[in-house]
C-alpha positions in Angstrom: -20.4 12.4 -18.6 -18.3 9.7 -18.7 -14.6 9.1 -16.7 -11.6 7.4 -18.5 -8.6 6.8 -17.4 -5.0 5.7 -18.8 -3.0 3.7 -16.4 0.7 3.6 -17.4 1.9 2.1 -14.1 2.3 -1.4 -14.9 4.0 -0.7 -18.1 6.4 1.9 -16.2 6.9 -1.1 -13.8 7.5 -3.5 -16.5 10.3 -1.2 -18.0 11.9 -0.6 -14.6 12.0 -4.4 -14.4 10.1 -5.0 -11.2 6.9 -5.9 -12.9 6.3 -9.2 -12.9 8.3 -9.7 -10.0 10.9 -12.4 -10.2 10.1 -15.9 -9.1 11.4 -15.5 -5.7 9.4 -12.6 -4.9 6.6 -13.8 -6.5 6.6 -17.0 -3.9 7.6 -14.3 -1.0 4.2 -12.3 -1.7 2.1 -15.1 -2.0 3.7 -16.2 1.1 2.9 -12.6 3.0 -0.6 -13.3 1.9 -1.2 -16.7 2.8 0.4 -16.6 6.2 -2.2 -13.6 6.9 1.0 -11.3 7.8 -0.1 -8.7 5.1 -3.5 -8.5 6.7 -1.9 -7.8 10.3 0.3 -5.3 8.9 -2.7 -3.7 6.9 -4.3 -3.4 10.4 -1.7 -2.1 12.3 -1.1 0.6 9.8 -4.7 1.5 10.1 -4.7 1.6 13.9 -1.7 3.9 13.6 -3.3 6.4 11.0 -6.4 6.7 13.2 -3.7 7.1 16.1 -2.5 10.3 14.2 -5.7 11.4 13.6 -6.7 11.6 16.8 -3.6 13.5 17.6 -4.5 15.8 14.8 -7.8 16.4 16.2 -6.6 17.2 19.7 -4.1 19.4 18.5 -5.3 21.2 15.7 -2.1 23.5 14.9 0.5 20.4 14.7 1.0 18.8 11.2 0.1 21.8 9.3 
């Protein structure tokens, strides 16, 4: 038994006019990756998610 998925998100983004990104936006995205700011932001989000998970474990009634 296999799994098959059809992705329409790229088509939808193209219809909305946001994909492919405009040249200035593409350059900004490349700079974001090359300078390491993307990795730093991802690490910050991961740390915040871990903190939130710890709060939920300490207080099981919160957030539900």
